[in-house]
Structure formats: structure tokens, C-alpha cells
C-alpha positions in Angstrom: -0.9 -9.8 3.2 -2.9 -7.3 5.0 -2.9 -4.7 2.2 -3.8 -5.0 -1.5 -3.2 -2.9 -4.7 -5.5 0.1 -4.5 -5.7 0.3 -0.7 -5.2 3.6 1.2 -2.4 3.2 3.8 -0.5 5.3 6.4 3.1 4.9 7.1 3.8 4.2 10.7 7.5 4.5 10.6 10.5 6.1 8.7 11.1 9.4 7.1 7.7 9.7 5.7 5.9 8.8 9.0 2.3 9.8 9.1 1.9 10.3 5.3 -1.0 8.5 3.5 -1.0 7.1 0.0 -2.6 4.6 -2.4 -0.8 1.2 -2.8 0.6 1.0 -6.5 2.1 -2.6 -6.2 2.4 -5.4 -3.8 5.4 -7.9 -3.9 4.3 -10.7 -1.6 7.5 -12.6 -2.1 9.7 -9.9 -0.5 6.8 -8.5 1.7 7.2 -5.1 0.2 4.6 -2.5 -1.1 5.0 0.5 -3.4 3.0 3.5 -2.2 2.2 6.6 -4.2 4.4 9.6 -3.5 6.0 7.9 -0.5 9.7 6.9 -0.1 10.8 8.8 -3.2 14.2 8.1 -4.8 16.0 9.7 -7.6 17.5 8.0 -10.7 19.9 9.4 -13.2 19.0 8.4 -16.8 20.9 8.6 -20.0 19.2 9.4 -23.3 18.5 6.2 -25.1 18.2 7.8 -28.6 19.1 11.1 -30.3 15.7 12.8 -29.8 15.2 11.6 -26.1 16.2 13.7 -23.2 18.1 12.4 -20.2 17.9 13.7 -16.7 16.9 13.0 -13.0 13.7 11.1 -12.5 11.8 10.7 -9.2 10.3 7.2 -8.5 8.7 5.4 -5.6 10.9 2.8 -3.7 9.4 -0.2 -1.9 8.4 -0.1 1.8 8.1 -3.1 4.0 4.6 -4.2 4.7 5.1 -3.9 8.5 5.7 -0.2 8.1 2.2 0.6 6.5 -1.2 0.3 8.1 -4.5 0.3 6.3 -6.7 3.3 6.5 -10.3 2.1 7.1 -12.7 3.6 4.5 -15.5 4.0 7.0 -13.9 5.5 10.1 -10.9 7.1 8.0 -8.4 5.9 10.7 -5.4 3.7 10.4 -6.2 0.4 12.0 -5.2 -3.3 12.0 -7.3 -5.6 9.9 -8.8 -8.9 10.8 -10.4 -11.7 8.8 -13.9 -13.0 9.5 -16.6 -14.9 7.7 -20.1 -13.7 6.6 -23.3 -15.7 6.6 -22.4 -17.6 3.5 -19.0 -18.7 4.9 -16.9 -16.2 2.6 -13.9 -14.7 4.1 -13.8 -10.8 4.5 -11.4 -8.2 5.8 -12.7 -6.2 8.7 -11.4 -3.1 10.6 -10.3 -3.8 14.2 -11.3 -0.4 15.4 -14.9 0.0 14.1 -15.6 -3.6 12.9 -16.6 -2.5 9.4 -16.2 -4.8 6.6 -13.5 -3.5 4.1 -13.9 -6.0 1.3 -14.4 -9.7 0.5 -11.2 -11.8 0.4 -10.9 -13.7 -3.0 -9.9 -17.3 -2.6 -7.0 -18.4 -4.7 
């Protein structure tokens, strides 16, 4: 997947188009990401015990990975990512606009 937990991304479609946020979670099986303060939903919650209060809570709903674009930490613009190799043969993510190395890709 082109984004990881902790990356800053910009939404490129939908109701929150143009907003940026930090990736909180990634679900690679469903190709979904959860972004901080993006695609907010409301949930009605009953009190579970006598002392607890019920109410309406706000939460982030998942967004498909194709609707987000990584914001490069160097050029501060949303761009596509590429994979390349360093001198030692290790994979790394790179920005397609400025060519900067974003991070090393861990091999699993």
C-alpha cells in the first residue's frame, strides 16, 4: 500500500476533498485507511452502567486508499509515490514530484 500509519495524506475526492490529516489505521485487506478528522460519522451510544452517560459520539469512518494521496514531507505537496533502491539494495519510498526519499520500506 502506498500509505502507512502515521503518514500525512490529502483527500483527493469526496465530501472532504482537499483536507489533510494523519493516517490513524490501515486495513490492507479491505484497502481502507482511517484518517484523523476526515469522513466523520456519528454513533448513538447507550449508557452501559448506571454511572456512565450515553449520547452521540463522533468517529472517523474508513476511506478507500485510492481517495488519499501522500503529502511529501520535503516539498509539502500531495504527490504519487514510487519505490526505488538505495546503494545497499534496500527498498525506499520516493516522492514522484521532487524525488526525495520519504522512508525506507521494511521487508516482511
